[in-house]
C-alpha positions in Angstrom: -5.5 5.8 8.0 -7.2 3.6 5.3 -8.1 5.6 2.0 -8.8 4.3 -1.4 -5.2 4.2 -2.6 -3.4 3.7 0.4 -3.8 0.8 3.1 -2.0 -2.1 4.8 -3.5 -5.4 6.1 -1.7 -8.0 7.9 -1.9 -10.9 10.3 0.7 -13.4 12.0 -0.7 -16.6 11.8 0.5 -19.9 13.5 -1.9 -22.3 12.0 -1.1 -24.2 8.9 -4.4 -25.0 6.8 -5.7 -24.5 3.3 -9.3 -22.9 2.6 -10.7 -20.7 -0.3 -13.3 -19.5 2.3 -11.6 -18.9 5.8 -10.2 -15.4 6.1 -8.4 -14.1 8.9 -9.9 -10.5 8.3 -12.1 -8.8 6.1 -15.2 -6.9 5.5 -18.6 -8.5 5.9 -20.8 -7.1 3.2 -18.0 -6.5 0.9 -15.3 -8.6 -1.1 -13.0 -5.5 -1.4 -10.8 -6.0 1.8 -9.7 -9.4 3.1 -6.6 -11.6 3.9 -6.4 -15.5 3.7 -3.0 -16.8 4.7 -3.6 -20.1 3.1 -5.8 -19.7 0.0 -4.3 -22.7 -1.5 -1.2 -24.9 -1.0 1.2 -22.3 -2.3 -0.7 -18.8 -2.1 -2.1 -16.3 0.3 -5.2 -14.3 -1.1 -5.3 -10.8 -0.1 -6.8 -7.4 -1.5 -7.2 -3.9 -0.3 -10.1 -1.7 -2.0 -10.1 -4.0 -5.0 -10.0 -7.7 -5.9 -8.0 -10.2 -4.4 -4.6 -10.7 -5.5 -2.7 -14.1 -5.0 0.7 -13.9 -3.7 3.1 -16.8 -2.6 2.9 -17.8 0.8 6.1 -20.3 0.8 3.5 -23.1 0.9 2.5 -22.6 4.5 0.0 -20.3 6.1 2.4 -19.8 9.0 4.2 -16.5 9.5 3.5 -12.7 9.1 1.6 -12.1 5.8 0.4 -8.9 4.6 -0.9 -6.8 1.8 -0.2 -3.2 1.1 -1.8 -0.7 -1.5 0.2 2.6 -2.0 -1.3 3.7 -5.1 -4.5 3.1 -7.2 -2.8 0.6 -10.0 -2.1 -2.3 -7.5 -1.2 -4.1 -4.4 2.0 -5.5 -3.0 2.3 -9.1 -1.3 4.5 -9.4 1.7 5.6 -12.7 3.9 7.6 -12.3 6.7 8.6 -8.7 5.9 9.8 -9.4 2.4 8.2 -8.4 -0.8 6.6 -11.2 -2.7 4.9 -9.8 -5.7 2.9 -7.0 -7.1 -0.8 -7.5 -8.3 -2.1 -5.3 -10.9 -5.6 -4.4 -9.7 -7.0 -1.0 -9.8 -8.6 0.3 -6.6 -12.5 1.2 -5.9 -13.7 2.8 -2.9 -13.5 1.2 0.4 -17.1 -0.5 1.0 -19.4 0.5 3.9 -19.6 -2.4 6.0 -18.1 -4.0 9.2 -14.5 -5.2 9.4 -13.9 -8.2 11.2 -11.1 -10.4 12.5 -11.3 -14.2 11.5 -14.2 -13.5 8.9 -14.8 -12.3 5.6 -18.4 -12.4 4.2 -19.4 -15.8 5.5 -15.9 -17.4 5.7 -15.0 -17.8 9.2 -11.2 -18.6 10.1 -10.2 -21.4 12.6 -6.4 -20.4 12.2 -4.6 -19.2 15.3 -3.4 -15.4 15.2 -1.0 -13.8 17.2 -1.2 -10.2 15.5 -3.8 -8.6 13.2 -3.5 -5.1 12.1 -4.7 -2.7 9.7 -3.2 0.9 8.7 -1.1 2.5 6.7 2.9 1.7 6.0 5.0 2.2 3.0 6.2 -0.8 1.5 9.8 0.1 2.2 9.1 -0.2 5.9 7.4 -3.7 5.9 11.0 -5.0 6.6 11.5 -2.9 9.7 8.1 -3.6 10.9 8.4 -7.2 10.8 11.6 -7.0 12.6 10.1 -5.0 15.3 7.1 -7.3 15.4 9.1 -10.4 15.6 11.2 -9.3 18.4 8.1 -8.1 20.1 6.6 -11.5 19.6 9.9 -13.3 20.5 10.4 -10.9 23.9 6.9 -12.0 25.1 7.5 -15.6 24.3 4.6 -15.9 21.7 7.3 -17.3 19.0 
C-alpha cells in the first residue's frame, strides 16, 4: 500500500540513455511521483509524494533503480539493491491522477524495462528483493 509517508517505486531498465523528460513511471497530472533512470549522465531522478531527488546511478540507466520513502522527512535512492543516498524532502499528499508506466506528465520514455513496480518495502529489504528479482530474471533468461 502506498501512503503519504511510505512507498516504493522501481524499475529494471535495459536501455542506457539520458533525458531529463523521459520517465519510466509516474503520475500524469502531478509531479509528485516518478522515476527517471537516466536523468543526466550521472544521476537518476526519483520521488515519492514530494519533489524529485537525484541519486547516483553509476553513470548508466541500466539496472535495478528504485526510490523508497519510509518517513515524512525524505527519500532513499537504491541501485541494484544497494542504498545510494538520502534526499531530504518533506512528503505531501499523493496527487489524485493516473499512474502510468513509461510516462510522467508528457514525458514518454523509450527505455526498455524488464520490471516496473510500486508498493511498500522497507529499505533494509531492498538487497533481498534485488537478489530475488535478479535470480528470477536470470532464470527466465531476461538478464
